[in-house]
N, C-alpha and C positions, 0 to 999 in steps of 0.2 A: 392258613392264609397263603395265597400264591404270590410270589414276588417276581418282579422283572428285575433281574440283576444287572448291574453295570460293572464292567471291568474297571475298577476304580484306578488302579495303578496305570493301566494302559491309557485310559481316557485322560488322566491327569498329565501324562507325559505328552499327549497329543495337543491338548488345548487347556491352558490354564489362564485364559483371559478372563477378566472380571465380567459380571453380568452387566448388560446394558439396561437402560431405563425401560425399554419395552418388555424385556424379560422380567424385570422386577414388577412391572405393572401386571403382567399375566400371572406371575406367582402370587401376587397379592389378591387378585381376583379369584383364583382357585381357592386360596385360604379362606376368603370371605364366603364364597358360595358353596364350597364343598365338592364341586365336580367340574370337569372340563366343559360339559354342556352348559351349565349355568354360568360359568366364567365367560364363555363365548357370547351368551346373551347379554351379560353385563357390558362387555366391551364391543359388542356388535362385530364379532370376529367369528369365522367358521370354526367348528370343533376340530377339524384336522389341523388347521393353522395353530390353534392353542396347543394341541398335542405335540406338534413339531417344535414349537418354541420351548415347551417344558422339557422335552428330551434334550434340546440343545443346551438349556440352562443346566440340567443335571450333568451333561457331558463336560461343560466348562468347569463346574464345581468339583466333579470327581466323586460325588456321592448322591444318593437318592434324596429327593425332597418329599416324596410320597410313596407309601406302600400301596400297591395296586391290589384291590379286591374286585370281585365281580360287580359289585354295586357302587363302590365309592372309592375315593382317594383318602388315605389316612396320613396326615402329616407326620414326618419323622421328627425326632427330637431336634435335629439340625434345622429343619424347616421352622419349627416353633420358635427357636432362638433367633433365626434370621428374620422371621416375620415381626417379632417384637421390635427389632431395630428399624425395620422398614416402616412400620406403622407410626413410630415416633416421628420419623423424618417426614412422612406423608402428611401427618396432622400439622406439623410445623409449617409445611409448604402451604396448606390450606389457610392457616392463620395469616401468613405473609400475603397471600393473594387477597384475602378478605380485607386486610389493612390497606393494601394498594388500591383496591376499588373504593374503599371508604374515603381515602385521602383524595381521590379524584373527584369525589362528590362532596367535598368540604366536610368530611366527618359524619356523613349520614349513617345512622344505625340501620343495618340490614338484617333481615331474617328470611330464611328460606324454609317453607313449610310444605310437607306432603300430607294430604288429608283425604278422607273419604268424601265423596261428592255430597253426601247428606249434610255435612257441616258447613258447606258453602251457602246453604239456604238461610239459616237464621243465626246459628251459634257463632261462626267465625266473623261474619259482618259486625255483629254486636261487640264481640271481643276486640276486634281491630279498631272499632270506633272508640272504645274506651282506652285502648293502648295509645292511639294517636293523640288523645287529650293529655296523656302523661309524657309522651316523648315527642318533641317538636319536629325533629328530622328523622323520619322512620320510612324505610323502604322495605316492603314485604313482597316476596315472590311466593305465590301459592299454586301448587299443582295437585290434581286429583288422581288417585291411584287406588287399586285394590290393596288389601292389607299386606299380602305377600310382596307386592311391588313397592309398598312403602318401606319395607325392610331393606330391599335392595337399594333404594334411593338413599337411605340413611347410611348403609354400609359402604356405598360408593362415595360418600362425602358430598353428594349432590344437594342435600338438604340438611338443615340443622335440627328440625323437629318433625315428628310424625304424630298426627292426631287421627285416631281410628276407633272403630266400634269393637275391636277385639285386641287382646294383648298380643304382642309380638315376642316370640321366644327365640332369643339368639344370645350366645355368650358375649357378643360385642356390643349389645344394646342394653340400656336400662329402660324398663317399662313400668309405668305407674298409673294406677287408676285415679283419675282426677274428678270423676263425677259419675252420675247415673242418668240415663235418659228413659223416661217412661214410654212403654210400648202401648199403643192404642189400636183400635180398629177404625179404619177409614172406609167409607162406603159411598156409593153414588147417592145423590139426593132422592132418587126414585126407589131405592132399596127398601124392602119391607122391614129390614132390620133397624131402620131409623126409629121405629116405635119402641125399641127395647132400651132400657136404661143402661144395661151392661151386656156385653156379648160373650156367649159361651162358645166353646169349640163346635158343638153340634149346630149352633145357629149359623156359623160361618160356612160349615160344610154343606149346609142345605141350600146354599146360594152359590152362584159363580164366584170364585175367589182366586186371588193372585198369589202365587207361591214364590219362594226363593230357593236357590240351589242349597243343597244340604250343608255345604262347607261354608256358606256365607254367614256372617254374624247373625242376621235376622233369620236365616235358615235354622240355626241352632235354637233360637228363641221359639220359632215356629214348632219345632219338635217338642219343646216343653209344653206348648199350648195344646197341640193336637195329640201328642203321644204317638201311638202306633199308627194313627191315621194321617200322619203328616204328608204322605205321598198320595193321598186319595183324592182323585177327581178335581184337581185344580184346572182352571181355564187357561191361565197364562203363568209362565215362570219368568220373573223379572230378576235382573242381576243387582238391583239396588233399590232402596226405598224411594229414591227420587223418581225412578222410572215407574215403580209400582203406583205411586201416588198420581202420576200422570195418566196411567191407565184407568185408575179409579175415577179421576176427573172426567174422563170420556165415557163413563158408564160401562166399563168392561168387567167390573166385579169389585169385590171388597178385599181388603188386605190388612196385614199388621204393619205398622210403621213406628219408628221412634219419633217423638214430637219434634225434635230438632230438624227433621227432614221436611217439615210442613211450613212453608212460608205463608204469610197472611193471604196472599192471592189464591193459594190452593185451598186453604181452610174455608174461604168464602164460597167455594164451589163444590164442596163435599160435606159429608156428615161425619163427625168424629165422636166415637163412643168409647168409654173405658171398657176394659176386659173384666169379666167376672173373676178371672184369676189374675191377681196383681203381678205384672211382669215388668221388668226393666232390663236395660242393656247398658253395659259399662262404656264410659268414655275414657280412652286410654291415650297417654302421651308417651312417646318413645324418643330416645336420643342416644348418641354414642356414649359408651362408658369410658372412652379413652381421654376425653377432655370434658371439663365441667360445662354445663349449658351457659350461654351468655346471659347477661342481665335481661336483655330484651326477651330471650327465650323463656326465662323464668317468669317474667311479668306476664307473658301471654298464657302460660300454663296456669298461673294463679288467677288470671282474669276469667279463663274458661271454667275453672273450678268454681269460682264465685257465681258465674252465670248459671251453671248447672244447679247449684244449691237454690238460687232464686227461682229457677224454673220448677223445681220440685215443690217448693213452698207454695207457688202460685197454683200448681195443679192439685195441691192437697195430698201429695204422696209422701210417705215417710222419708225423712232426710237422713241419709247416711252420715256417719261421722267423717266428714271429708276435710276438716280444717287443716289437718296435716296428712296429706295423702301418703299411704304406706308405700315406700319405695321397694321395688322388687327387681333384683337383678336376675334377668332371664338366664337360664342355664340350659346347656344342650342336653 
């Protein structure tokens, strides 16, 4: 391992001022993201500026915060100890800010959610309708992101809860599967596949079909369905099931989607068929492991889990034992 050495005694003699808030913010961003480049994206700051601020922070402290390798930054023991204290203070500040906002709105319960776009179609509207009947003053902020971006939103303290189609692995997050969503084939009304009771991989490959990127949650399901033929001959590659269903609606091909991504107005304009191979995709909830989720957050998780079970029962698919979702702390 190659190191960039600091002259600790010399630096300490020159500059022993404490870290300022901006340096602490940059140090925290690097710890959370694992690299200067990712920290810059989190803070909307250029990579050279992050590097300069980190160098200045290490100069002030008189010791290294990270060991430099060719591919990443590895926190030193001093950095890990410092980060634990900073994170405690940061989360306390978030709690104070949340309380201040709630007091300004007369004690309104607030919840910030980052989610995949497919859950905005059916699942989240139904869950929030149920939640509003339980909590009289509820304010929810919902933003849609890709799974990797949901992790950044959680780590940055911008949201309280992430709901996605894939698990998020990070040592600072808890991820639990709260349900399963059935995967089906959606096709234009004019498709010859509409006559089939269940769709096989070779059926879909024989017609124009819509694919997903290999790294996307449904891209992984697609590989299970098609096997080695998952890259063969697709007409369009969509980045989400919501976009794919829109292309199907306009007659551009057939595709695989999870049922939660199909609102009634889309179902009325396409044909939905089960797959010959029974496939489903997980519904995952993620939140910080530094503080317990709020009561409102827990209620939303429980409501989505209940709706997922009801959906499985309505569709006649096997119901997983989801009464007590298995908690899984993600590890690096």
